[in-house]
NUSE-910275 format. One record per atom (N, C-alpha, C): x, y, z. Coordinates in steps of 0.05 Angstrom, whole numbers, padded with zeros to 5 digits, always signed. Each point is the difference from the previous one (the first is absolute). Layout:
<rs>
XYZ
...
</rs>
This chain:
<rs>
-00281-00242+00298
+00007+00010-00025
-00035+00015-00017
+00012+00020+00004
-00021+00023-00019
+00006-00011-00036
-00024+00005-00020
+00008-00005-00021
-00017+00023-00021
+00011+00007-00025
-00006+00022-00011
-00008-00008-00028
-00011-00004-00013
-00002-00018-00020
+00002+00030-00033
+00009-00035-00017
+00014+00020-00026
-00031+00008-00017
+00007+00017-00027
-00010-00010-00027
-00014-00018-00007
+00012-00029+00006
-00011-00019-00006
-00012-00022+00017
+00002+00019+00024
-00017-00017+00022
+00011-00024+00016
+00032+00013-00002
+00014-00017+00024
+00001+00010+00021
+00006-00015+00022
-00002+00006+00023
+00032+00002+00009
+00017+00024+00003
+00028+00002+00013
-00004+00022+00023
+00024-00022+00013
+00008+00016+00029
+00020+00021-00002
-00006+00014+00018
+00003+00028+00007
+00034+00002+00004
+00008-00022+00012
+00021-00013+00004
+00014-00008-00021
+00019+00012-00021
+00008-00024-00014
+00036-00006+00004
+00005-00021-00009
+00027+00000+00013
+00020+00002-00027
+00021+00020+00008
+00024+00014-00019
+00016-00024-00001
+00009-00017-00014
+00019-00016+00008
+00028+00010-00013
+00002+00020-00007
+00033+00013-00002
+00015-00005+00014
-00015+00002+00027
+00026+00010+00018
-00003-00032+00022
-00002-00020-00007
+00011-00021+00012
+00023-00005+00013
+00012-00008+00028
+00027+00004+00007
+00014-00019-00014
+00031+00005-00006
+00017-00022-00020
+00024-00004+00033
+00005-00023-00017
+00020-00015+00015
+00020-00008-00019
+00020+00028+00004
+00028+00003-00018
-00014+00011-00023
+00001-00015-00027
-00012+00008-00024
-00023-00002-00002
-00014-00029+00007
-00024-00007-00005
-00025+00003+00023
-00020+00005-00011
-00026-00003+00025
+00003-00018+00018
-00008+00003+00033
+00002-00017+00015
-00029-00008-00006
-00001-00027-00018
-00025-00008-00010
-00023-00012+00030
+00015-00014+00019
-00012-00018+00024
-00017+00036+00018
+00018+00023+00001
-00010+00020+00012
-00022+00009-00025
+00005+00006-00025
-00021+00014-00009
-00024-00019-00006
-00001-00029+00008
-00020-00017-00003
-00018+00005+00025
+00017+00001+00020
-00015+00004+00029
-00021+00023-00004
+00006+00028-00010
-00004+00023+00002
-00025+00003-00018
+00000-00012-00024
-00014+00003-00028
-00036-00023+00017
+00015-00018+00010
-00023-00018+00000
-00018+00006+00027
+00009+00012+00010
-00018+00015+00027
-00012+00019-00012
+00013+00008-00023
-00019+00033-00009
-00026-00018-00008
+00012-00017-00020
-00022-00009-00022
-00023-00029+00021
+00008-00006+00022
-00007-00012+00021
-00028+00018+00017
+00012+00033+00001
-00009+00017+00009
-00021+00008-00014
+00001+00004-00022
-00026+00007-00019
+00014+00028-00022
+00024+00000-00006
+00015+00008-00017
+00008-00008-00029
-00018+00000-00017
-00004-00007-00029
+00006+00013-00026
+00019+00024+00005
+00014+00013-00017
+00029+00002-00004
+00019-00021-00020
+00021+00000+00012
+00014+00016-00022
+00012+00017-00001
+00019+00015-00019
+00034-00009-00003
+00006-00011-00031
+00025+00011+00015
+00008+00002-00052
+00034-00002+00007
-00005+00008-00037
+00030-00012-00014
-00002+00001-00013
+00027-00024-00031
+00028+00013+00021
+00010+00027+00005
+00024+00009-00002
+00005+00005+00036
-00020-00015+00011
+00009-00001+00033
+00009-00026+00006
+00028-00006+00005
+00019-00020-00011
-00015-00018+00022
+00004-00023-00004
-00007-00024+00006
-00033+00003+00014
-00013+00013-00006
-00023+00012+00014
-00026-00022-00004
-00003+00002-00037
-00024-00018-00006
+00008-00023+00013
+00028-00023-00012
-00004-00020+00009
-00004-00007+00022
+00003+00014+00029
+00002+00001+00019
-00032-00003+00006
-00020+00019-00014
-00023-00003+00004
-00016-00025-00008
+00015-00013-00022
-00015-00022-00009
+00005-00027+00021
+00018+00007+00005
+00012-00034+00014
-00019+00010+00022
-00003+00022+00020
-00021-00006+00021
-00020-00003-00006
-00024+00008-00022
-00020+00001-00007
+00001-00042-00008
+00017+00000-00013
-00011-00031-00011
+00007-00016+00024
+00023+00009+00016
+00002-00020+00026
-00027-00002+00013
-00010+00020+00007
-00025-00004+00020
-00022-00004-00018
+00001+00004-00024
-00026-00004-00016
-00018+00015-00009
+00012+00023+00007
-00024+00021+00009
-00001+00018-00028
+00012+00005-00018
-00004+00013-00032
-00033+00003+00006
-00016-00013+00002
-00023+00008-00010
-00015+00025+00019
+00013-00003+00025
-00020+00023+00019
+00019+00020-00003
+00023+00009-00016
-00003+00030-00005
+00005+00013-00029
+00001+00022+00001
+00002+00019-00024
+00035+00010-00004
+00003-00012-00025
+00025-00001+00005
+00016+00020-00029
+00015+00033+00015
+00001+00007-00029
+00024+00004+00004
+00019+00006-00024
+00018+00005-00009
+00010+00009-00027
+00022+00015-00009
-00004+00031-00019
+00024-00015-00023
-00005+00012-00026
+00019-00007-00017
+00021+00020-00003
+00021+00006-00007
+00021+00016-00001
+00000+00009-00025
-00011+00007-00009
-00011+00019-00023
+00025+00004-00009
+00017+00013+00013
+00030+00016-00003
+00009-00015-00004
-00002-00029-00008
+00021-00028-00007
-00006-00005-00019
-00020+00003-00013
-00009-00007-00030
-00006+00022-00017
+00003-00015-00033
-00002+00012-00025
-00015-00010-00017
-00018-00028+00019
-00016-00006-00017
-00020-00019+00017
-00018-00004-00019
-00021-00017+00015
+00013-00029-00001
+00012-00006-00010
+00024-00041+00003
+00010+00012+00031
+00014+00030+00004
+00014+00004+00026
-00021+00003+00023
-00025+00007-00009
-00021+00000+00030
-00004-00030+00002
-00009-00014-00025
+00000-00021+00010
+00013-00016+00010
+00031-00006-00011
+00019-00011+00017
+00004+00004+00032
-00001+00033+00006
+00004+00001+00032
-00035-00001+00012
-00018-00012-00010
-00022-00003+00015
-00004-00031-00001
+00012-00019-00015
+00001-00028+00003
+00025-00007+00018
+00010+00023+00015
+00024-00006+00012
-00009+00002+00030
-00028+00017+00006
-00014+00011+00014
-00014-00013+00009
-00013-00017-00026
-00017-00021+00019
+00019-00025+00002
+00021-00010-00008
+00009-00016+00010
+00019-00004+00030
+00006+00024-00001
+00002+00009+00029
-00018+00000+00021
-00028+00011-00012
-00018+00002+00023
-00012-00030+00009
+00011-00020-00020
-00022-00024-00001
-00026-00003+00005
-00006+00015-00023
-00035+00015-00010
-00001-00004-00036
-00020+00001+00000
-00006+00001-00038
-00016+00021+00001
-00009+00022+00016
-00003+00022-00004
+00008+00028+00023
-00009+00018-00007
+00003+00023+00018
-00030+00016+00002
+00002+00011+00023
-00027+00003+00013
+00004+00037-00009
+00014+00018+00008
+00009+00021-00011
+00032+00005-00008
-00013+00005-00028
+00035+00003-00007
+00000+00029-00012
+00033+00021+00012
+00002+00019-00011
+00016+00009-00014
-00003+00023-00019
+00025+00009-00008
+00017+00024+00017
+00021-00017+00000
+00016+00005+00023
+00012+00033+00000
-00004+00021+00018
+00014+00026-00003
-00003+00012-00030
-00030-00007-00009
-00009+00027-00017
-00012+00025+00009
+00022+00017-00010
-00020+00035+00009
+00002+00012-00020
+00002-00012-00027
-00015+00023-00017
-00017-00009-00024
-00022+00009-00010
-00007-00009-00028
+00008-00005-00022
+00032+00018+00001
+00016-00002-00027
+00006-00029+00005
+00017-00009+00024
+00012-00038-00005
-00017-00011+00001
-00034-00001+00015
-00025-00015-00025
+00003+00000-00019
-00007+00021-00012
+00000+00005-00029
+00016-00021-00009
+00027+00005-00001
+00018-00014-00004
+00006-00034+00000
-00011-00014+00025
-00006-00027+00007
-00022-00005-00012
-00017+00021-00010
-00028-00008-00016
+00010-00005-00030
+00017+00017-00011
+00012-00005-00032
+00011-00023-00004
+00016-00023+00027
+00006-00027-00001
-00015-00012-00003
-00028+00002+00010
-00031-00015+00004
+00006-00013+00023
+00010+00019+00017
-00007-00019+00035
-00032+00007+00010
-00013+00014-00025
-00026+00002+00018
-00013-00029-00010
-00006-00003-00024
-00005-00031-00008
+00004-00021+00009
+00031-00002+00001
+00007-00020+00027
-00010-00011+00025
-00001+00033+00010
-00014-00005+00028
-00032-00001-00001
-00010+00000-00021
-00023+00008-00002
-00011-00039-00009
+00021-00007-00016
-00002-00032-00007
+00012-00015+00030
+00011+00007+00019
+00003-00013+00026
-00019+00005+00013
-00010+00019+00003
-00032-00002+00009
-00010-00017-00005
-00008+00001-00027
-00022-00024-00015
+00011-00026+00013
+00025-00003-00001
+00004-00033+00008
-00004-00002+00026
-00001+00020+00014
-00001-00007+00032
+00025+00010+00015
+00019-00007-00012
+00029-00001+00007
+00007+00029+00009
-00018+00023-00003
+00010+00024+00023
-00042+00001+00000
+00002+00015+00028
-00027+00003+00003
-00014+00034+00001
+00021+00009+00004
-00008+00030-00001
+00036+00015+00004
-00005+00029-00018
+00021+00008-00022
-00006+00024+00018
+00032+00010+00006
+00010+00023+00013
+00024+00016+00012
+00000+00021+00000
+00035+00009-00006
+00007+00013+00043
+00024-00002+00004
+00015+00022+00016
+00005+00017-00012
+00003+00020+00020
-00008+00041-00009
+00032-00004+00020
+00014+00019-00009
+00028+00030+00015
-00002+00026-00020
-00018+00027+00014
-00006+00014-00025
-00018+00019+00016
-00005+00012-00013
-00019+00028+00012
-00025-00003-00010
-00027+00007+00012
-00029-00004-00009
-00005+00000-00020
+00004+00021-00021
-00003+00012-00021
+00009-00022-00019
+00014-00021-00004
+00010-00007-00015
-00012-00034+00009
-00005-00002+00025
-00022-00024+00008
-00021-00007-00007
-00013+00035-00005
-00024+00002-00011
+00001-00018-00027
+00014+00017-00012
+00006-00007-00027
+00001-00031-00010
+00016-00012+00016
+00009-00037+00009
-00033-00001-00003
-00018+00007+00017
-00018-00024+00001
-00022+00013-00009
+00006+00014-00015
-00026+00007-00031
+00013-00020-00021
+00025+00000-00006
+00020-00010-00019
-00026-00024-00006
-00004-00019+00017
-00005-00036-00004
-00022+00000+00022
-00017-00017-00009
-00011-00016+00019
+00008-00023+00032
+00016+00010+00012
+00005-00004+00012
-00017-00020+00033
+00002-00018+00007
-00006-00015+00019
+00005+00013+00030
+00032+00014+00005
+00003+00001+00017
+00026+00016-00004
+00005+00009+00029
+00030+00014-00005
+00019+00006+00024
+00022+00005+00008
+00012+00004+00023
+00019+00025+00001
-00006+00009+00014
+00014+00032+00005
+00022-00004+00043
+00008+00020-00010
+00023+00007+00025
-00031+00019+00019
+00000+00004+00017
-00023+00022+00020
+00007-00016+00028
+00006+00024+00014
-00004+00002+00032
+00008+00036+00005
-00019-00004+00028
+00005+00031+00001
+00012+00018+00000
+00022-00007-00005
+00023+00013-00011
+00007+00008-00022
-00019-00014-00018
-00003-00003-00038
-00022+00011-00002
-00019+00010+00013
-00030+00000+00000
+00000+00027-00028
+00017+00013-00003
+00009+00029-00025
+00013-00006-00015
+00012-00023+00000
+00020-00015-00016
-00002-00028-00013
+00018-00001-00019
-00001-00019-00020
-00031-00006-00011
-00012-00024+00002
-00029+00005-00013
-00010+00016+00025
+00003-00002+00018
-00012+00011+00025
-00035-00010+00005
-00010+00027+00016
-00034-00006+00003
-00014+00008-00022
+00003+00014-00020
-00007+00015-00020
-00002-00031-00023
+00023-00020-00005
-00005-00020-00009
-00015-00022+00002
+00003-00001+00030
-00015-00026+00012
-00029+00009-00006
-00008+00028-00002
-00036+00003+00004
-00004-00005-00035
+00027+00008-00006
-00013-00004-00030
-00009-00039-00014
+00020-00008+00014
+00003-00026-00007
-00029-00018+00011
-00007+00022+00024
-00034-00021+00012
-00019+00009-00014
+00009+00031-00017
-00030+00007-00021
+00005-00015-00026
+00020-00006+00003
-00008-00022-00020
-00011-00039+00003
+00010+00007+00022
+00000-00033+00013
+00017-00018-00014
+00024+00010+00021
+00020-00009-00016
+00019-00008+00035
+00003-00029+00009
+00000+00000+00019
+00035+00007+00008
+00002+00015+00026
+00033+00012-00001
+00011-00020+00034
+00029-00015-00018
+00018-00011+00013
+00018+00024+00020
+00007-00010+00030
+00022+00027+00004
+00016-00014+00005
+00020+00016-00016
+00042-00010+00013
+00002+00016+00019
+00030-00004+00013
+00007+00018+00013
-00010+00015+00036
-00030-00002+00009
-00022+00007+00015
+00021+00012+00025
+00023-00012+00004
+00020+00011+00026
+00026+00012-00019
-00002+00007-00026
+00023+00005-00013
+00032-00015+00002
-00013-00034+00002
+00023-00007+00001
+00011-00001+00024
-00020+00001+00021
+00005-00004+00026
+00014+00030+00010
+00000+00021-00007
+00012+00028+00005
-00018+00011+00025
-00027-00009-00004
-00021+00017+00015
-00001-00017+00024
+00010-00020+00004
+00014-00015+00026
+00021+00010+00005
+00021+00002-00006
+00027-00008+00011
+00009+00022-00009
+00003+00023-00005
+00002+00018-00017
-00011+00027+00007
-00016+00002+00018
-00012+00019+00002
+00014+00021+00026
-00010+00026-00011
+00020+00019+00035
-00013-00003+00027
+00013+00012+00017
-00011-00016+00028
-00023+00014+00011
+00000+00028-00020
-00020+00013+00014
-00028-00021-00018
+00001-00010-00029
-00018-00018-00001
-00015-00015+00008
+00029-00021+00011
-00004-00019+00018
-00008+00006+00025
-00005+00024+00019
-00008+00011+00019
-00029+00005-00009
-00015+00012-00013
-00024+00000-00001
-00014-00022-00013
+00015-00018-00017
-00015-00028-00005
-00005-00019+00026
+00020+00006+00017
+00001-00021+00024
-00019+00013+00020
-00011+00023-00005
-00027+00011+00020
-00017-00006-00014
-00001-00011-00024
-00036-00013-00015
+00003-00018+00015
+00016-00019+00003
-00011-00036+00008
-00001-00007-00027
+00014+00009-00024
+00005-00018-00025
+00032+00006+00002
+00003-00035-00012
+00034+00006-00005
-00003+00021-00028
+00027-00005-00007
+00003+00022-00033
-00010-00024-00021
+00001-00024+00005
-00016-00014-00019
-00027-00002-00005
-00011+00000+00025
-00034-00002+00000
-00004+00030-00011
+00012+00021+00003
-00009+00032-00020
-00006-00003-00006
+00027-00010-00029
+00003+00002-00013
-00028-00023-00027
+00004-00021+00010
-00019-00023-00001
-00027+00008-00009
-00010+00011+00026
-00026+00009+00007
-00010+00023-00021
+00019+00020-00004
-00003+00020-00022
-00010-00011-00023
+00020-00015-00007
-00005-00012-00024
-00030-00011-00008
-00001-00017+00029
-00033-00020-00001
-00022+00010+00001
+00004+00027+00018
-00017+00017-00011
-00030+00012-00021
+00024+00004-00015
-00007-00001-00036
-00013-00022-00009
-00024+00001-00004
-00015-00016-00013
+00014-00008-00024
+00009+00024-00015
+00014-00012-00028
+00023-00011-00005
+00011-00006+00029
+00029-00020+00003
-00014-00028+00003
+00001-00022-00020
-00001-00026-00008
+00017-00021+00026
+00030+00005-00012
+00019-00015+00017
+00022+00011+00014
+00011-00012+00013
+00027+00018+00022
+00023-00010-00014
+00018-00005-00012
+00024-00017-00001
+00024+00009+00034
+00002-00023+00008
+00017+00003+00014
+00018-00024+00003
+00041+00020+00000
+00013-00015+00000
+00007-00016+00021
-00019-00025+00014
+00006-00011+00019
+00028-00016+00011
+00011-00004+00010
+00025-00012+00008
+00007-00004+00027
-00021-00004+00009
+00006-00014+00035
-00032-00015+00004
-00002-00013+00014
-00023-00008+00007
-00012+00021+00026
+00016+00007+00010
-00015+00029+00015
-00016+00019-00016
+00016+00010-00014
-00011+00020-00020
-00027-00006-00022
+00001-00031-00001
-00026-00016-00012
-00017+00008+00025
+00001-00008+00022
-00022-00006+00020
-00005+00029-00002
+00006+00019+00010
-00005+00030-00007
-00007+00009-00010
+00005-00003-00032
-00021+00007-00026
-00022-00012+00006
+00002-00027+00003
-00025-00015+00007
-00026+00019+00019
+00010-00006+00021
-00010+00008+00014
-00015+00024-00004
+00021+00024-00011
-00008+00026-00011
-00028-00002-00018
+00009-00013-00020
-00020-00001-00024
-00030-00015+00010
-00002-00019+00023
-00018-00009+00006
-00021+00024+00011
+00009+00024+00015
-00025+00020+00008
+00006+00024-00011
+00012+00002-00027
+00005+00024-00023
-00032-00006-00011
-00013+00014-00001
-00018+00006-00027
-00001+00045-00009
-00016-00007-00019
+00007+00028-00014
-00027+00021+00018
+00007+00023-00006
-00017+00019+00017
+00011-00005+00030
+00015-00002+00020
-00004-00004+00028
+00024+00018+00003
+00016+00008-00015
+00020+00016+00002
-00009+00024+00009
+00007+00012+00026
-00017+00027+00010
+00022+00016-00004
-00005+00027-00006
+00006+00031-00003
+00027+00002+00022
-00004-00010+00027
+00027-00004+00021
+00021-00016-00010
-00006-00026-00017
+00024-00018-00026
+00015+00014-00008
-00021+00010-00025
+00007+00018-00023
+00024+00024+00010
-00009+00009+00027
+00013+00029+00003
+00030-00011+00014
-00003-00026+00006
+00026-00011+00014
+00021-00010-00024
-00009-00007-00028
+00019-00006-00021
+00005+00021-00021
-00023+00033+00006
+00018+00024-00013
+00026+00016+00025
-00008-00015+00031
+00026+00011+00005
+00022-00011+00006
-00006-00032-00002
+00025-00011-00005
+00016+00001-00028
-00018+00015-00030
+00009+00000-00016
+00015+00023-00007
-00011+00033+00029
+00016+00012+00001
+00024+00001+00007
+00001-00016+00023
+00027-00011+00021
+00025-00003-00036
-00017-00021-00011
+00020-00015-00027
+00012+00026-00013
-00020+00008-00013
+00009+00019-00021
+00014+00017+00012
+00005+00017+00026
+00016+00013+00010
+00034+00002-00011
-00004-00023-00007
+00032-00019-00010
-00006+00021-00038
-00019-00004-00002
-00005+00007-00033
+00026+00013-00006
+00014+00011-00024
+00016+00021-00017
-00023+00017-00018
-00020-00008-00012
-00015+00016-00011
-00015-00003+00006
-00031+00027+00008
-00030-00008+00017
-00019+00002-00030
+00009-00023-00013
-00015-00003-00024
-00032-00013+00010
-00020-00007-00001
-00029-00003+00005
-00008-00029-00018
+00013+00007-00027
-00002-00021-00022
-00031+00016-00015
-00011+00016+00009
-00026+00013-00015
+00007+00000-00033
+00038+00012-00003
-00015-00002-00042
-00005+00011-00014
-00004+00027+00018
-00001+00018-00018
+00027+00012-00015
+00014-00016+00003
+00031+00010-00010
-00008-00005-00026
-00014-00030-00003
+00001-00012-00027
-00023-00001-00024
+00001-00003-00023
+00026-00011-00012
+00028+00007-00005
+00018-00011+00010
+00023+00020-00018
+00003-00007-00035
+00006+00014-00008
+00016+00006-00023
+00015-00030-00011
+00020-00001+00028
+00015-00020-00023
-00002-00022+00022
-00026-00009+00018
+00001-00025+00000
+00000-00003+00027
+00014+00021+00018
+00008-00004+00029
-00023-00017+00015
+00011-00013+00024
-00021-00004+00022
+00002+00003+00003
-00004+00031+00015
+00011+00020+00023
-00020-00013+00022
-00024-00005+00009
-00008-00003+00027
+00015-00039+00012
+00010-00011-00025
+00016-00023+00016
+00016+00000+00002
+00027+00015-00022
+00026+00016+00009
-00003+00010+00031
-00011+00008+00005
-00014+00012+00037
+00003-00016+00016
-00006-00018-00011
-00017-00018+00019
+00019-00018+00005
+00019-00016-00012
+00015-00010-00004
+00027+00016+00006
+00002+00019+00001
+00025+00022+00012
-00001+00002+00030
-00033-00004+00002
-00003-00001+00029
-00003-00022+00017
-00011-00028-00012
+00009-00025+00008
+00035-00013+00009
+00011+00023-00017
+00031-00006-00006
+00005+00006+00040
-00013+00031+00007
+00006+00014+00027
-00023-00014+00019
-00023-00011-00004
-00009-00003+00025
-00005-00037+00003
+00007-00021-00020
+00004-00024+00000
+00021-00022-00003
+00026+00022-00014
+00023-00010-00001
+00006-00002-00041
+00028+00012+00006
+00006-00001-00042
-00009-00018-00002
+00009-00038-00001
-00012-00006-00014
-00030+00001-00011
-00015-00007+00023
-00025+00012-00019
-00019+00020-00009
+00009+00023-00001
+00003+00022-00010
+00012-00011-00030
+00028-00008-00005
+00010-00005-00031
-00019-00019-00012
-00007-00019+00020
-00010-00026-00010
-00025+00002-00016
-00023+00023+00015
-00024+00004-00012
+00005+00015-00009
+00022+00022-00014
+00002+00026-00018
+00014-00019-00025
+00012-00015+00002
+00009-00029-00030
-00032-00004-00006
-00010-00009+00018
-00027-00021-00007
-00022+00029-00017
-00006+00018+00017
-00016+00010-00009
+00008+00024-00032
+00022+00004-00006
+00012+00009-00014
+00013-00012-00019
+00022-00010+00003
+00010-00022-00024
-00008-00026-00010
-00017-00008+00011
-00015-00027+00003
-00021+00003-00020
-00006+00014-00027
-00021+00008-00005
+00016+00008-00033
-00028+00010-00026
+00011-00001-00023
+00008+00028-00007
-00004+00009+00015
+00012+00037-00001
+00012+00007+00034
+00016+00014+00004
+00012+00001+00014
-00020+00022+00007
+00005+00004+00032
-00013+00025+00012
+00018+00008+00013
+00032-00011-00001
+00023+00008+00022
+00006+00046+00001
+00003+00000+00024
+00002+00026+00009
+00015+00017-00023
+00032-00013-00002
+00014+00015-00017
-00013+00002-00034
-00026-00008-00003
-00011+00011-00030
-00008+00029+00009
+00002+00017+00020
-00003+00030+00001
+00011+00008-00008
-00010+00020-00020
+00020+00023-00006
-00008+00022+00002
-00003+00000+00031
-00016+00038+00012
-00004+00012-00022
-00027-00002-00007
-00011+00018-00004
-00017+00012+00022
-00013-00002+00016
-00011+00007+00016
-00031+00002+00002
-00010-00024-00017
-00029+00012-00003
-00018-00013+00027
+00014-00022+00011
-00007-00016+00016
-00001+00023+00025
+00015+00018+00018
+00006+00013+00010
-00021+00019+00000
-00010+00026-00015
-00013-00006-00002
-00035-00002+00007
-00007-00028+00005
-00016-00009+00010
-00006-00012+00025
+00033-00003+00010
-00002-00015+00028
-00012+00023+00026
-00026-00021+00015
-00008+00022+00013
+00013+00009+00023
+00017-00018+00018
+00019-00003+00016
+00032+00014-00013
+00001+00017-00012
+00028+00015-00014
+00024-00015+00003
-00006-00034-00011
+00030-00012+00006
+00019+00005-00026
+00020+00010+00010
+00019+00011-00033
+00009-00033-00008
-00019-00005-00016
+00004-00030-00009
+00014-00014-00018
+00015+00033-00015
+00026-00011-00020
+00020-00005+00017
+00005+00020+00024
+00029-00018+00010
-00006-00015+00028
-00026-00012+00003
-00006-00016+00012
+00010-00034-00022
-00008+00003-00027
+00004-00022-00009
+00026-00007-00003
+00010+00031-00005
+00030-00010-00003
+00018-00017+00025
-00020+00007+00032
+00007-00009+00012
-00001-00026+00000
-00026-00018-00003
-00005-00020-00010
+00016-00015-00010
+00005+00004-00024
+00017-00004-00027
+00027-00007+00011
+00002+00018+00021
+00041-00002+00003
-00009-00025+00017
-00020-00004+00019
+00007-00020+00022
-00018-00026-00006
-00023-00004-00019
-00003-00020-00002
+00002-00011-00034
+00013+00016-00015
+00014-00017-00026
+00024-00008-00007
+00008-00011+00027
+00031-00015-00001
+00007-00011-00026
+00026+00001+00001
+00004-00026-00021
-00007-00021-00008
-00009-00012+00022
-00013-00029+00005
-00029+00007-00009
-00018+00022+00000
-00020-00003-00010
+00005+00005-00029
+00015+00019-00009
-00005+00004-00037
+00022-00020-00009
+00008-00019+00016
+00005-00029-00018
-00020-00018-00001
-00016+00003+00025
-00030-00020-00006
-00019+00012-00018
+00008+00024+00003
-00026+00009-00019
+00006+00000-00028
+00031-00003-00016
+00010-00005-00025
-00009-00026+00003
-00001-00025+00017
+00003-00021-00003
-00033-00005+00002
-00015+00006+00003
-00036+00000-00002
-00004+00008-00026
+00007+00020-00011
+00002+00010-00035
+00007-00020-00014
+00025-00009+00006
+00024-00007-00016
-00011-00035-00004
-00008-00013+00022
-00009-00036-00002
-00018-00001+00008
-00026+00015+00009
-00023-00001+00006
-00029+00005-00019
-00019-00004-00001
-00026-00005-00023
+00005+00032-00009
+00001+00017+00030
+00001+00033-00007
+00015+00012-00024
</rs>
């Protein structure tokens, strides 16, 4: 296993275990199967485990497995505060204590603000005392490092990085999202501040393995890589990447990912391999509805619309499936203190005067609204605003 150091000198395995996708037996996690897979990974050098409060039964399963095998001290345990479910420090304390009980531990190595997507949401948390609460936990040793997970654009991400002295962060990043979400720009900015970056969705929920166009599959097969290997090696070639989370739910998947991780180093991915990822992206992007490159020249929108994100999610709906596009759109535009929904567009046209692609942005935003802002989206957006901390 390869390891990369964080800002505190901890050596983290470049492959992390995303525990979110443990196999279920009925409505419950198949604990025996999860234990077999997780312990194989730990015994082969994986030492970073990621879970969250809102993953049903997940923290409890991780806690049981670690306690049974007496290996809590062998791993770095990461979990997340669902800040959108709390209104006070007392609420945060209650959730945190629940997490410690579930995980059968008295401390968390890496604690994240879950889906923290803009500075104003962080400022709201600060106003209720979350900064002092977190720092108190850190002083007591109950939390070792403080970070956040993020879904949104690179501009908001960079602003969040500057808003607090974070120990680490977690972003969605893969060769398809190189210029969307936090993207390469955000990754490099975090590295410039010496902030370790944990990567989620390296395979886009498996879609860079299981939902590729036939032409893309053929190109990858001709390279000698598996689809997962191409995507993972692309990430590990970048020294700014500290750890890549994989939601492994079969022993075969664990074994393959460990094999790849043991032989992956930064700076060895050649031009031939990068050209292959570009070709695969082109095949995938042929299904896109909007030819947006995510350059951001259309921004800022005077009404707060996140135009590149709206188009990215609209495209995802057609390249990867409706559920993926709608879920990512909900995370990126509605789960934040100030909405950036495409429906906020008033048709002023300012964006179109700056678009180097000549995209009819106003028309395409209307199409995105029609397909992404469903009744369910509007209901969830209302519920988040009404009952969440936002």
